[in-house]
DRENPA-3360 file (N, C-alpha, C; in nm, 2 decimals, always signed):
BEGIN
1 = MSAPDLSD = +8.06/+9.84/+8.10/+8.18/+9.84/+8.05/+8.23/+9.69/+8.05 ~ +8.29/+9.66/+7.95/+8.34/+9.52/+7.92/+8.47/+9.50/+8.00 ~ +8.49/+9.36/+8.03/+8.63/+9.33/+8.08/+8.75/+9.36/+7.97 ~ +8.85/+9.40/+8.03/+8.97/+9.43/+7.94/+9.02/+9.29/+7.89 ~ +9.08/+9.31/+7.77/+9.14/+9.19/+7.70/+9.28/+9.19/+7.75 ~ +9.32/+9.10/+7.85/+9.47/+9.09/+7.91/+9.55/+9.03/+7.82 ~ +9.52/+8.97/+7.70/+9.61/+8.92/+7.62/+9.67/+9.01/+7.52 ~ +9.61/+9.13/+7.51/+9.66/+9.24/+7.42/+9.75/+9.32/+7.53;
9 = PVQRAAYQ = +9.87/+9.34/+7.47/+9.97/+9.41/+7.56/+9.93/+9.57/+7.59 ~ +9.87/+9.63/+7.50/+9.83/+9.78/+7.51/+9.71/+9.78/+7.61 ~ +9.62/+9.69/+7.60/+9.50/+9.69/+7.69/+9.55/+9.65/+7.84 ~ +9.64/+9.55/+7.84/+9.69/+9.51/+7.97/+9.77/+9.61/+8.05 ~ +9.85/+9.70/+7.96/+9.92/+9.81/+8.03/+9.81/+9.92/+8.08 ~ +9.72/+9.94/+8.01/+9.62/+10.04/+8.04/+9.53/+10.00/+8.16 ~ +9.52/+9.87/+8.18/+9.43/+9.81/+8.28/+9.54/+9.82/+8.40 ~ +9.66/+9.78/+8.41/+9.76/+9.81/+8.52/+9.75/+9.93/+8.56;
17 = RELRAVAW = +9.74/+10.04/+8.47/+9.74/+10.17/+8.52/+9.63/+10.21/+8.60 ~ +9.51/+10.16/+8.54/+9.37/+10.18/+8.60/+9.35/+10.10/+8.74 ~ +9.42/+9.98/+8.75/+9.41/+9.92/+8.89/+9.51/+9.98/+8.98 ~ +9.63/+10.03/+8.93/+9.71/+10.10/+9.02/+9.64/+10.23/+9.09 ~ +9.56/+10.28/+9.03/+9.49/+10.41/+9.07/+9.39/+10.39/+9.17 ~ +9.32/+10.25/+9.17/+9.23/+10.22/+9.26/+9.28/+10.22/+9.40 ~ +9.21/+10.30/+9.50/+9.24/+10.29/+9.64/+9.38/+10.35/+9.67 ~ +9.44/+10.42/+9.57/+9.59/+10.47/+9.59/+9.58/+10.57/+9.71;
25 = PIRVMGVG = +9.49/+10.67/+9.74/+9.52/+10.74/+9.86/+9.50/+10.65/+10.00 ~ +9.42/+10.55/+10.00/+9.40/+10.47/+10.13/+9.56/+10.38/+10.14 ~ +9.62/+10.34/+10.02/+9.72/+10.27/+10.05/+9.85/+10.36/+10.07 ~ +9.86/+10.48/+10.03/+9.94/+10.57/+10.06/+9.94/+10.63/+10.22 ~ +9.83/+10.64/+10.26/+9.81/+10.67/+10.39/+9.84/+10.55/+10.48 ~ +9.83/+10.44/+10.45/+9.88/+10.31/+10.52/+10.04/+10.32/+10.53 ~ +10.10/+10.35/+10.43/+10.24/+10.35/+10.43/+10.30/+10.48/+10.51 ~ +10.23/+10.58/+10.50/+10.26/+10.70/+10.57/+10.24/+10.68/+10.72;
33 = LAFAGLIV = +10.13/+10.62/+10.77/+10.10/+10.59/+10.90/+10.21/+10.50/+10.96 ~ +10.25/+10.39/+10.87/+10.35/+10.29/+10.93/+10.48/+10.36/+10.94 ~ +10.52/+10.45/+10.85/+10.63/+10.52/+10.87/+10.65/+10.62/+10.97 ~ +10.52/+10.68/+11.01/+10.51/+10.78/+11.12/+10.53/+10.70/+11.24 ~ +10.47/+10.57/+11.25/+10.49/+10.48/+11.37/+10.65/+10.46/+11.39 ~ +10.71/+10.43/+11.27/+10.86/+10.39/+11.29/+10.93/+10.52/+11.34 ~ +10.90/+10.64/+11.29/+10.97/+10.75/+11.34/+10.95/+10.79/+11.48 ~ +10.82/+10.76/+11.52/+10.79/+10.78/+11.67/+10.86/+10.68/+11.75;
41 = AVLQRTRF = +10.88/+10.57/+11.71/+10.94/+10.46/+11.78/+11.08/+10.49/+11.81 ~ +11.15/+10.54/+11.70/+11.28/+10.58/+11.70/+11.30/+10.70/+11.80 ~ +11.22/+10.79/+11.78/+11.21/+10.91/+11.87/+11.21/+10.88/+12.03 ~ +11.12/+10.78/+12.04/+11.09/+10.73/+12.19/+11.22/+10.67/+12.24 ~ +11.28/+10.59/+12.16/+11.40/+10.52/+12.21/+11.52/+10.61/+12.23 ~ +11.53/+10.72/+12.14/+11.64/+10.80/+12.15/+11.64/+10.94/+12.21 ~ +11.53/+11.00/+12.20/+11.54/+11.14/+12.25/+11.42/+11.17/+12.34 ~ +11.30/+11.08/+12.32/+11.19/+11.13/+12.42/+11.14/+11.00/+12.48;
49 = PGIPSVIP = +11.20/+10.96/+12.58/+11.16/+10.84/+12.65/+11.02/+10.84/+12.71 ~ +10.97/+10.96/+12.73/+10.84/+10.98/+12.80/+10.73/+10.94/+12.71 ~ +10.75/+10.92/+12.58/+10.64/+10.88/+12.49/+10.60/+10.73/+12.50 ~ +10.46/+10.73/+12.53/+10.42/+10.59/+12.56/+10.44/+10.49/+12.46 ~ +10.47/+10.37/+12.49/+10.51/+10.27/+12.39/+10.40/+10.24/+12.29 ~ +10.26/+10.26/+12.34/+10.15/+10.21/+12.27/+10.13/+10.31/+12.14 ~ +10.17/+10.43/+12.14/+10.16/+10.52/+12.03/+10.21/+10.47/+11.90 ~ +10.35/+10.42/+11.89/+10.40/+10.38/+11.77/+10.32/+10.23/+11.73;
57 = LVLVALGA = +10.28/+10.16/+11.83/+10.21/+10.05/+11.79/+10.07/+10.08/+11.72 ~ +10.01/+10.18/+11.77/+9.88/+10.21/+11.72/+9.91/+10.28/+11.57 ~ +10.00/+10.34/+11.55/+10.02/+10.40/+11.42/+10.06/+10.30/+11.32 ~ +10.15/+10.19/+11.36/+10.17/+10.09/+11.27/+10.04/+10.00/+11.24 ~ +9.98/+9.98/+11.34/+9.86/+9.90/+11.34/+9.76/+9.97/+11.24 ~ +9.74/+10.11/+11.26/+9.65/+10.17/+11.16/+9.71/+10.18/+11.02 ~ +9.84/+10.18/+11.01/+9.89/+10.18/+10.86/+9.85/+10.03/+10.80 ~ +9.88/+9.94/+10.89/+9.85/+9.80/+10.84/+9.71/+9.79/+10.80;
65 = LHMLAGIA = +9.61/+9.84/+10.87/+9.47/+9.83/+10.85/+9.43/+9.91/+10.71 ~ +9.50/+10.03/+10.69/+9.48/+10.10/+10.58/+9.52/+10.03/+10.46 ~ +9.65/+9.95/+10.47/+9.70/+9.88/+10.34/+9.61/+9.77/+10.32 ~ +9.54/+9.69/+10.42/+9.47/+9.58/+10.41/+9.32/+9.63/+10.33 ~ +9.27/+9.75/+10.39/+9.16/+9.79/+10.33/+9.19/+9.84/+10.17 ~ +9.29/+9.88/+10.15/+9.33/+9.93/+10.01/+9.34/+9.79/+9.92 ~ +9.40/+9.70/+9.99/+9.41/+9.56/+9.90/+9.28/+9.51/+9.88 ~ +9.19/+9.49/+9.98/+9.05/+9.45/+9.97/+8.96/+9.53/+9.86;
73 = IRTKYHAK = +8.98/+9.66/+9.87/+8.91/+9.74/+9.76/+8.96/+9.72/+9.62 ~ +9.09/+9.71/+9.61/+9.14/+9.67/+9.48/+9.10/+9.52/+9.42 ~ +9.11/+9.44/+9.52/+9.07/+9.30/+9.49/+8.91/+9.29/+9.44 ~ +8.84/+9.36/+9.51/+8.69/+9.37/+9.49/+8.66/+9.43/+9.34 ~ +8.74/+9.56/+9.34/+8.74/+9.61/+9.20/+8.78/+9.53/+9.09 ~ +8.88/+9.46/+9.11/+8.94/+9.37/+9.00/+8.83/+9.26/+8.96 ~ +8.79/+9.20/+9.06/+8.68/+9.09/+9.05/+8.55/+9.15/+8.96 ~ +8.50/+9.26/+9.01/+8.40/+9.32/+8.94/+8.43/+9.36/+8.80;
81 = RMKGETTW = +8.55/+9.42/+8.78/+8.60/+9.46/+8.65/+8.61/+9.35/+8.55 ~ +8.65/+9.23/+8.59/+8.68/+9.12/+8.52/+8.55/+9.06/+8.46 ~ +8.45/+9.08/+8.55/+8.30/+9.02/+8.51/+8.24/+9.14/+8.42 ~ +8.30/+9.25/+8.41/+8.24/+9.35/+8.33/+8.13/+9.43/+8.39 ~ +8.13/+9.44/+8.52/+8.03/+9.48/+8.60/+8.04/+9.62/+8.64 ~ +8.15/+9.69/+8.64/+8.20/+9.81/+8.71/+8.27/+9.90/+8.62 ~ +8.27/+10.03/+8.64/+8.36/+10.13/+8.61/+8.42/+10.21/+8.71 ~ +8.52/+10.30/+8.67/+8.59/+10.36/+8.79/+8.49/+10.44/+8.87;
89 = SDTP = +8.38/+10.51/+8.81/+8.28/+10.58/+8.90/+8.19/+10.49/+8.99 ~ +8.21/+10.36/+8.98/+8.12/+10.28/+9.05/+8.19/+10.23/+9.18 ~ +8.32/+10.26/+9.19/+8.39/+10.22/+9.31/+8.37/+10.32/+9.43 ~ +8.41/+10.26/+9.56/+8.37/+10.33/+9.68/+8.49/+10.43/+9.70;
% end
């Protein structure tokens, strides 16, 4: 597959939609884990003081790792796509 022509507004919009879909579940999971960490931290401070402090930290850290993994996958996909080396089915 050839690289998209980013000077054409129609092709640029199509490529933006394509790039937005790459690693979408991984990035959404990252946001969800970070949000869950926030909720657990608030619950620990307000209603359940017995929750260990490490649990919210672990959830936020896992969320950050998922986000970084999603960013890395998207960046790698973009680099390969600009060279014309890959299609959607080639991505991990």
